[in-house]
N, C-alpha and C positions, 0 to 999 in steps of 0.2 A: 322296148320288146325286141328281144334277139330273134333273128330270122335265122341264122345258123347256130348249131347246138354249141352253147357255150358252158363252161363249168361257172356256178356262181361264187365259188370260194377262190379259184385261181384266176379267173376272168380269161382263161384260154379256150379256144375254139377245140371242140372234138375233132378228130380226123378219121380218116380209112371207113370200114364198114359201121363204126358208131356213127357216123352221120346219117348214114342209111336207115339205121335201127331207131335212132331217135327222131328222125323226122317223120318216119311212119308211124307216128302216134299221133292221138287226137289234140294234141295241145297246141296252140298257135304261138305261144310264148315258148322259145327254146332254150330257157334257161334252166340247167340242172345241177344237182349234187348230190352227193351219197349222204346217208341219213346222218351220218358224223358230222360231214362239213356242214350240213343245214344246222346243226345243233350247235357247232362252233360258231356259226354267224348269228346265233341267238334264237332260230326259229325251230319249229317243231312240225314234223310231217304230220299230217292227219291222221288219226287213228283208222286202220283197215286199208290204206292206201297200199297198192302192189307197186312195187319198184321196177325199173326197165334194167335188164341185164346187158352189161356192155363189155368190152375186155380192152385191156392195155396190153403191151408187151413190155417186160420187164427183163433187165439183166441179171441174171444171177450167176455165182460162181459155181462151177461144177465140183463136187468136195472130192471127188476121185480123181479129176484130171487137173484142177486148178484154173482150167479155161473158163472164161466167160461165154454165158449162152443165152440165149433169149427164149424166154417161155411166156405164155399167157396168162395173165392174172384177171381174174372176174371180179368184176363191180356190180352193185346194184344201184342206180341213180333214181333218185326222183324229181318230177318236174316242179317248177315253182308253184303252178296250180295245184299241188298236192300238199303245199305247205300251209299250216292253219294260220290264219289271220294274218297272211303276210303284209297284205296291202295296209290293214289297219296299224301294224307295226311300223311300217314303212312312213306312214304320214305323220305319226305321232314322234317319230326320231328327229 
């Protein structure tokens, strides 16, 4: 069980305001991933679950100037507790 919010796909810990956002949820285990990441790991988010919005700063090239600039990109992540039958799938693996 992770105490620090961690991405299930990359095993990287979340940083910045995302830590506050994710830890301010009712979930004890702080393992998170996007819907697509859970699917790539072989799991399915339970129907009807609502994700938690986070932001990541990404570097993009400004098409006009050619300079790099930092912009926020929004993601929606789901907690491990919102994943369908994950404990059963872990045990049978």
